[in-house]
C-alpha positions in Angstrom: 1.7 -11.4 8.0 4.9 -10.2 10.0 5.7 -7.6 12.6 8.9 -5.6 12.8 11.4 -6.5 15.5 14.7 -4.8 16.1 17.7 -6.8 17.4 20.1 -4.0 17.1 20.9 -0.9 15.2 21.9 -2.6 12.0 19.6 -5.6 11.7 15.8 -5.5 11.5 14.0 -8.6 12.7 10.5 -9.7 11.6 8.2 -11.8 13.7 6.9 -14.9 11.9 5.6 -16.9 14.9 5.2 -17.1 18.6 5.8 -19.9 21.2 2.4 -20.2 22.7 2.7 -23.3 24.9 4.5 -26.6 25.7 3.6 -30.1 24.8 4.3 -33.0 27.1 7.2 -33.3 29.6 10.1 -33.7 27.1 10.6 -30.0 26.3 8.5 -29.8 23.2 7.0 -26.4 22.3 3.9 -25.3 20.5 4.5 -22.7 17.8 1.8 -20.5 16.4 2.7 -19.2 12.9 2.2 -15.4 12.4 2.9 -15.5 8.7 1.1 -16.2 5.5 3.7 -18.8 4.7 3.5 -21.4 7.6 5.0 -24.2 5.6 8.4 -22.4 5.8 8.7 -23.7 9.4 9.0 -27.3 8.2 12.4 -26.6 6.6 13.9 -24.5 9.3 17.2 -25.7 10.9 17.4 -23.0 13.6 14.9 -20.8 15.3 15.7 -17.3 16.6 13.7 -16.7 19.7 13.3 -13.4 21.6 11.6 -13.0 25.0 10.6 -9.5 26.1 13.5 -7.7 27.6 16.0 -10.3 26.7 18.5 -10.7 23.8 17.6 -13.0 20.9 18.9 -16.6 21.1 19.3 -19.1 18.3 18.3 -22.7 18.9 19.1 -25.7 16.6 15.9 -27.5 15.6 15.6 -31.2 16.3 12.2 -31.4 14.7 9.2 -29.3 13.6 5.9 -31.1 12.9 2.5 -29.7 12.0 -0.1 -30.3 14.7 -2.7 -32.2 12.6 -6.0 -30.3 12.4 -4.6 -27.2 14.1 -2.8 -24.2 12.8 0.3 -24.8 15.0 3.5 -26.8 15.0 5.2 -29.0 17.6 8.8 -28.0 17.9 11.7 -29.8 19.6 14.9 -27.7 20.1 18.4 -28.8 21.1 19.1 -27.9 24.7 15.4 -27.8 25.7 14.8 -31.2 27.2 12.2 -30.8 29.9 8.9 -29.1 30.6 10.5 -26.4 32.8 13.0 -25.3 30.1 10.1 -25.3 27.5 7.9 -23.2 29.9 10.7 -20.6 30.1 10.3 -20.0 26.4 6.5 -19.5 26.4 5.7 -16.1 24.8 9.0 -15.9 22.8 8.8 -14.4 19.4 10.2 -16.3 16.4 12.0 -13.9 14.2 13.9 -13.8 10.9 16.2 -11.3 9.3 15.1 -9.3 6.3 17.0 -11.5 3.9 15.2 -14.5 5.3 11.7 -13.2 4.4 9.7 -15.1 1.8 9.8 -13.3 -1.6 6.5 -11.7 -2.4 4.9 -11.4 -5.8 4.1 -8.2 -7.5 1.2 -6.3 -5.7 1.8 -8.2 -2.4 3.0 -6.3 0.7 4.3 -7.1 4.1 2.1 -6.1 7.0 4.7 -3.6 8.3 4.7 -1.9 4.8 0.9 -1.4 5.0 0.6 -0.2 8.6 1.4 3.5 8.7 0.6 4.3 5.1 -1.2 7.6 4.5 -4.5 7.0 2.7 -5.7 9.4 0.0 -8.8 9.5 -2.2 -8.4 9.7 -6.0 -8.4 13.5 -6.0 -5.6 13.6 -3.5 -7.5 14.4 -0.3 -6.0 12.8 2.8 -8.4 10.4 4.4 -6.2 9.1 7.3 -3.5 6.6 8.2 -3.7 2.8 8.3 -3.2 1.7 11.9 -4.2 -2.0 11.8 -4.9 -4.8 9.5 -7.8 -7.3 10.2 -7.7 -10.8 8.7 -11.3 -11.8 8.0 -10.8 -14.9 5.9 -12.5 -13.4 2.8 -10.2 -10.4 2.4 -8.1 -8.2 4.7 -9.6 -5.1 6.1 -7.5 -2.0 6.7 -8.4 0.2 9.7 -7.9 3.8 8.9 -7.6 6.5 11.5 -9.0 9.7 10.1 -7.6 13.2 10.8 -10.5 13.6 13.2 -9.6 10.4 15.1 -12.4 8.2 13.9 -11.6 4.6 12.9 -12.9 3.5 9.6 -12.8 0.1 7.9 -11.5 -0.3 4.4 -11.8 -3.6 2.6 -8.5 -4.6 0.9 -10.1 -5.4 -2.5 -9.2 -4.2 -6.0 -12.4 -2.1 -6.3 -11.3 0.0 -3.3 -7.5 -0.1 -3.3 -6.4 1.7 -6.4 -2.6 1.9 -5.8 -0.1 1.3 -3.1 3.2 3.2 -3.0 4.9 1.6 -0.1 8.2 3.4 -0.8 6.4 6.8 -0.7 4.2 5.8 2.3 0.9 6.2 0.6 -2.2 4.4 -0.7 -4.8 5.7 -3.1 -8.4 4.4 -2.6 -11.9 4.8 -4.0 -14.4 4.7 -1.1 -17.6 3.2 -2.4 -20.7 5.3 -1.8 -22.1 4.8 1.7 -19.1 2.8 3.1 -17.9 5.5 5.5 -21.3 7.1 6.2 
């Protein structure tokens, strides 16, 4: 899962993680992956960090290690050598350029490709627009805002999602009887 970020008019950035805390007094950071591919962090040599309202900065990675038993990483960056410097980065987004995204397999889509899709039933009637994706563990759930403004849940399973045309901005679905009643 990724969110769009823009670093300028020509380069789109995609959020793949967030600095959520500090660890110890030596400047180590705690990174929470916001991607379906957290192992990618283990090979990264630089991290591009963006704080709200500030320009992106790149930091050379000294080390990135998984926090055993947690879904986070401990990160040590060059130039961040004490707790105060680390605290100043709390809340920063970790972003990548489009060409640094992990290659997806056929039938897989980025979060930013799904949000905003118009949803149609199999006869072409517009049901609404996807406004959010929930990650339940079993399967994703798409939240569809209907033309009347109601929010409806749509399980992202093959029986319901018939086709996704991300390039055309549409999704065709089959709503099981009783799901939206």
